[in-house]
C-alpha positions in Angstrom: 10.0 9.4 -5.3 9.1 9.2 -8.9 8.6 12.6 -10.6 5.5 13.1 -12.8 6.0 15.7 -15.5 3.0 17.5 -17.0 2.8 19.0 -20.5 0.1 20.8 -22.4 -0.2 22.0 -26.0 -2.8 22.5 -28.7 -2.4 18.9 -30.1 -0.8 15.6 -29.4 2.2 16.0 -31.7 3.2 19.4 -30.3 2.7 18.1 -26.8 4.8 15.0 -27.4 7.6 17.0 -29.1 7.7 19.5 -26.2 7.9 16.6 -23.7 10.7 14.8 -25.5 12.7 18.0 -26.0 12.3 19.3 -22.4 13.1 15.9 -20.8 15.8 15.1 -23.4 14.4 11.5 -23.8 13.2 9.2 -26.5 9.7 7.8 -26.8 10.8 4.4 -25.5 12.3 5.9 -22.3 9.0 7.2 -20.9 5.5 6.2 -19.8 2.6 8.5 -20.9 -0.9 9.2 -19.7 -2.8 11.4 -22.2 -5.8 13.8 -21.5 -7.9 15.7 -24.0 -9.8 18.9 -23.2 -11.8 21.0 -25.7 -9.0 23.5 -26.2 -5.9 21.6 -25.4 -4.0 18.3 -25.3 -2.3 17.3 -22.0 -0.1 14.5 -20.9 1.5 13.2 -17.7 4.9 11.6 -18.2 7.3 9.5 -16.0 10.8 8.4 -17.0 11.3 4.7 -17.0 14.7 5.2 -15.5 13.1 6.9 -12.5 10.8 3.9 -12.0 13.7 1.5 -12.2 15.6 3.4 -9.5 12.5 3.7 -7.3 11.9 -0.1 -7.5 15.5 -0.8 -6.7 15.7 1.6 -3.7 12.2 0.6 -2.3 12.9 -3.2 -2.5 16.3 -2.7 -1.0 14.8 -0.8 1.9 12.0 -3.4 2.5 14.3 -6.4 2.3 16.8 -4.7 4.6 14.0 -4.2 7.1 13.3 -8.0 6.7 16.9 -8.7 7.6 17.7 -10.0 4.2 20.7 -8.8 2.2 19.6 -8.6 -1.5 21.1 -7.7 -4.8 18.4 -6.3 -7.2 18.4 -6.0 -11.0 15.7 -4.1 -12.8 15.2 -4.3 -16.6 12.4 -3.0 -18.7 11.1 -4.3 -22.0 7.8 -3.3 -23.7 6.7 -1.4 -20.6 7.1 -4.4 -18.3 9.7 -4.0 -15.4 11.4 -7.3 -14.7 12.9 -7.4 -11.2 15.4 -10.1 -10.2 16.4 -10.4 -6.6 19.3 -12.4 -5.3 19.7 -12.8 -1.6 21.4 -14.6 1.2 18.1 -16.0 2.4 15.9 -17.0 -0.6 13.5 -19.3 1.4 12.3 -16.3 3.5 12.3 -13.9 0.5 10.2 -16.4 -1.6 8.0 -17.7 1.2 5.7 -20.7 1.1 4.5 -21.3 -2.5 5.9 -17.9 -3.5 3.5 -16.0 -1.2 6.1 -13.5 0.2 7.4 -12.9 -3.4 3.8 -12.2 -4.6 3.2 -9.9 -1.6 6.3 -7.9 -2.4 5.3 -7.7 -6.0 1.8 -6.4 -5.0 3.4 -4.0 -2.5 5.7 -2.4 -5.0 3.0 -2.1 -7.7 0.5 -0.5 -5.2 3.2 1.9 -3.9 4.0 3.1 -7.4 0.3 3.3 -8.3 -0.5 5.4 -5.2 2.4 7.7 -5.8 2.1 8.4 -9.6 -1.3 7.1 -10.5 0.2 5.0 -13.4 -0.5 1.3 -13.8 3.0 0.0 -13.9 3.5 -3.7 -14.8 6.1 -5.4 -12.6 7.3 -9.0 -12.6 9.3 -9.8 -9.5 11.3 -12.9 -9.1 13.9 -14.2 -6.7 16.7 -16.6 -7.7 14.6 -17.5 -10.8 11.9 -19.2 -8.6 9.0 -18.1 -10.8 10.9 -19.0 -14.0 11.7 -22.6 -12.6 8.1 -23.0 -11.5 6.8 -21.9 -14.9 9.0 -24.5 -16.6 7.6 -27.3 -14.3 4.1 -26.0 -15.2 4.8 -26.1 -18.9 6.2 -29.7 -18.6 3.1 -30.8 -16.7 0.8 -29.3 -19.4 2.8 -31.1 -22.2 2.4 -34.4 -20.3 -1.4 -33.8 -19.9 -1.7 -33.0 -23.6 0.2 -36.2 -24.5 -2.2 -38.2 -22.3 -5.1 -36.6 -24.2 -3.5 -37.5 -27.5 -3.2 -41.2 -26.4 -6.6 -41.6 -24.8 -8.6 -39.1 -26.8 -10.4 -38.2 -23.6 -10.8 -34.5 -22.7 -9.3 -33.2 -19.5 -10.6 -30.4 -17.4 -7.8 -28.5 -15.6 -8.0 -26.9 -12.2 -9.0 -23.2 -12.1 -6.1 -20.9 -12.8 -5.3 -17.3 -13.4 -5.3 -15.7 -16.9 -1.5 -15.8 -17.3 -1.4 -19.6 -16.7 -4.4 -20.1 -19.0 -2.6 -18.2 -21.8 0.4 -20.6 -21.3 -1.9 -23.6 -21.7 -3.5 -22.2 -24.8 -0.1 -21.3 -26.3 1.4 -24.8 -25.7 -1.7 -26.5 -27.0 -1.6 -24.5 -30.2 1.6 -26.3 -31.1 -0.3 -29.6 -31.3 -2.2 -30.5 -34.4 -5.1 -32.6 -32.9 -5.5 -30.6 -29.7 -8.0 -27.8 -28.9 -8.3 -25.8 -25.7 -11.2 -23.7 -24.4 -11.7 -21.7 -21.2 -14.9 -21.9 -19.2 -16.3 -20.4 -16.0 -16.0 -17.0 -14.3 -13.0 -15.7 -12.4 -11.5 -16.8 -10.1 -12.9 -20.3 -11.0 -12.1 -20.0 -14.7 -10.5 -23.2 -16.0 -9.3 -24.8 -19.3 -10.5 -27.9 -21.0 -8.0 -29.7 -23.3 -9.8 -31.8 -26.0 -8.7 -34.2 -28.8 -10.2 -33.3 -32.2 -10.0 -35.2 -35.5 -8.7 -33.1 -38.3 
């Protein structure tokens, strides 16, 4: 269970100082939701350490029920919780095309959101599956960009999520004669890679 602490005071500064003092934490060790009324300032606070422990305990419980022995590491940086799982049965934990892994990620996000009403960003990976997949994706995009540079023909990519589109735009920005643009509506939004004379 992740504990939510509530604080109120006449303004944001006093409320924040009260929170940091009573919880004996630094700003970077908590997540905050702020509320303002006519007469007072209020905030709800959770400790990042509590979230880390909850994620670890919850995923250990779920994977044990799945019959999988896992070792779980949780790190946090810039309010994103990176969870790495190492198990004795990675194919089951990852699932076909990473579906089990994505389901576990959605499950832990939703469980935390239901419990504390905070939108907590969690990135779940098992045996670096997502990291390896991302490297293959980046390599494929570089190959496509090189094809566009050779042929000077634009290429329309398949629809993809916003995270992958950001990767495409970021890689393309490293090339002088390449421009990318997103088109369409979610979930059919896609990227076009074009050659441009400069």
